[in-house]
N, C-alpha and C positions, 0 to 999 in steps of 0.2 A: 443506580442512577449515574454513577461515575463512568459508565460505559457509553453514555449518550453524549453526543457532541453535535455542534452545528457545523455543517460542511461549508465549503467555500461558496456554494450556491445558496446558502441560507437555510437549507433543509436539515432536519434532524437525522442523525445517522447512528448506527451502532459502531462505536469507535474501537474496533477490535485490535488495533495496533497502537492504541494510545497509551498514555501514562499509567493508567490503572493496570493494563496488561503487562507493562514493563515491570511494575512493582510486584505483580503476582508471578512473574516468570522466574524469579529467584536468581541467586548468584550462579556464576559459571558460564552464562551466555549461551547455554545450549539452545534455548528457544530462538535466539538470534539467528543461529545457523540453520536449525531445523525448520523453523516457521517463517521468519521474516525474510531471510535471504532467498530462500526457495520461492516464496510467494512473489517477491520482487522479480526474480528471474523469470517466473511464469508470466507475470504481467508484461514484461518487456518482450518476451517471445511471442505471446499472443497478440500484442499490439502490432508488432512487425508483420505477423501473418495476416492480420485483419486489414492492415493498410495495403499490403501487397495484393490482397484479394479485392480491394476497393469496396469493402463492405460499408457503405455509407451509414447504415443504421448502427453498427457497432463501433465505428471509429471514434465518435465523440464519447461514447460510454467508456471505452478503454483509455481515452485521454484523461477523463475525469478520475477513473480508477487509479491510473498511474500517478496523477497529481496527489491523490489521497495517500497512497503508499509512500511516495517520495517525501511528503510532508511529515511523515512519521519516522522515517529512517534515522534522523538524528537522535531520537529518543532511544533507539536501540544501538547507537554508536556506529551506524552505517552511513555511507555516503551514496548519493545518487550517481549513477553512471552517466557519463557524457555521451551524447549521440555521435 
């Protein structure tokens, strides 16, 4: 149940980058680089590609996805990149 959270839109989500995952990742920060940093880089690259393609269906979805990932970055000791 600790993996379930309420998202910014009020809907329940699987919080796969939240505090419970930070606790289970263990010491050493390996998951930070392997999982979180790479996932964030992917989200940024895909969002850029989708915006450039003017995909009106996916643009708001990737905006929401980016907001979620960026909201969890501090838990992992990471900072959001500035546009």
